[in-house]
N, C-alpha and C positions, 0 to 999 in steps of 0.2 A: 164820452158816456159817463154820466154821473149816477152812481148808485147810492141810495140812502138806506142805511141800516135801520130796521125797526126793532126796538127792544122793549119788551114788556117790563114795566117798572111798577112795583107795588106801591100803594099809598105810603106805607111805612118808609120805604127807601126814598121816596120823593122828598121827604121832610128831614133828610139828614143834615149834618153840619155843612157849612159853606166856607171855603177858603177863596179869597180874592187876591190875585196878584195884579197890582196897578203899575204900569210902566210910567215912570216919571223922568225918563231920559230927555235929553235935549230935543230930540226929534218930536217928542210929544208936547213940547212947550206951546202954550196958547190954547186954542179951541179944543184940540184933541185931548189934552190933559184935563181940561175943564169938563168935557163930556165924560171921560173915564171916571173922574171923581164924583160927578153927579150920579152916574149909574151906580157907583159903589155905595154912595150915601143911601140911595134908594134901596138897593138890595140888602145892605147891612141892616138898615132900619127895619125892613120887613122880616129879616131873619130873626132878629131879637124879638120882634112882636110875635112871631110864630114859635118862640122858644127853641130856636135852632142856634147851635154854637156858630160863631162867625169870627174868622181870623183873617186879618188883612196883612198883605205884604207889599210894601212899596219897593220898587226895584229900578235900578239903573245899572251901574257897575257893582253896586253893593245893595244890601237890603236893609229895610227897617220894618219891624213888625208891630202889630197891635191886635190884641184879642178884645173884640167888642162884645160887651155884655150889658144887660139892663142896668147894672150897678154903675158902670162908667158914664153912661148917658151920651146924648148926641153932641154935647159940647166937646168932650174928649175926642169923639170920632172926627168932628170937624177940625179940631186942632191937629190930629194926625194927618188928615187929608190935605192940610195946607202945606205939608212938607213935600219938597221936591229935590231931586238930585241934579237934574239938567246936565248930566254927563253923557257918557256913552251908554250902550245897551248891552247888558249881559244877563239873559234870562236864566241861565244855568243855576246860579245860587238861589234864586226865588223858587224855581221848580223843584230843586233838590230839597230845599227846606220844607216846601209844601208837601212833598211826597213823604218825607220823614214824619211830618205832623200827622199825615193820614194813617201812619202806622200806629199812632197812639189810640188808646181806647176812646178818648173824648172826640176824636175826629174820624172814627170808623165810618165807612159808607158815606164819605163826604163828596160833595161836588166842588170841583176846582174851576174857577173862572179866571181866565187871564184876559186883561183888557190892555191892548197895546196897538201900536201901528205896525208891529212885527217887522220893523226895519232892523233885522238882526241876523246872525248866523245860525247854523244848525246847533241843536242841543247835544248832539253826540249819541252814540249807540248805548253807552252805559246808562244814561238817563232815560233813554227810550225803553230799554229793558226793565229798568226800575219802575217806570210808569206802567208797562204791560203787566208786571207782577202785581202792583197795587190795584189795578183795574179788576183783577180776578176777585178781589174782596168787595166788589160792588161800588168802587169809587169811580166817579165819572169826571171827564175833563172837557171843559167848554172854553170857547174863546170868543171875544168880540174884537174884531179888527176895526180900529177907528182911523178913517182917512181913506186915501186912495190905495187900497190894499191890493197887493199882487201876491198870489199864492207862492209859498216857498216850502222848503223841506220841513219846517216845523208844523205844517198843516197836518201831517200824518199823526202827530202827537195827540190831537183832540178828537173826541167822539163827535162833536158838533161845533161848527163855527158860524158866527154871524158877522156881517160887515155893516158898519155904519159909516157912510160917507157924508160928512157935514155939508159938503157942497150940494148934495142932492136933497138933504133934509128929510130922509125917509126913516121913520122909527118903527115901522110896522113889524120888522123882525124882532124888535125888542120885546114886544108882547108875547110872541111865540117863544122867545128865549126864556122868559120868566115862567111861562107855563111848563116848558120842558124841564126846568129846574125845580118844579113843584112849588113855585112861589106865588102863583096866581090864585086869588081867592074868588 
């Protein structure tokens, strides 16, 4: 039995800042990583166009960050997106960093989007509790699973999840995802 929560979101809350965590581990190499980065490019470009703060976090076993603003431009964004780790997958540092960022004034009421194949372990109770606390401040957590996704324990971390399987080539969920995050015009 699948139950979907319905949450009323004001227009002001829909247009908050966006943080995007992009999995660049070895298991994402190739098509999944290309898809993740293309989606990130699109969402980050729209965020800046809509005057929304946008912060990117590449992760594998470590993280690399980039704050995307109109001043930097798309060239710097693409340069950042070209970076990859291709090692193991540890989402903990990326999520921990993102949650800490959400505690700052600039990223208050932010939407966090994680794009990954989710071939990883559990995030742990301490991070789950930290996420529950930050969600009380109207922060939301979303995910896009790229590939042949099988639900795991990290699923309970997100308010909403979407799955994109390149083998099926179905992007209909992507449009509903953008609408939910307040990015569809």
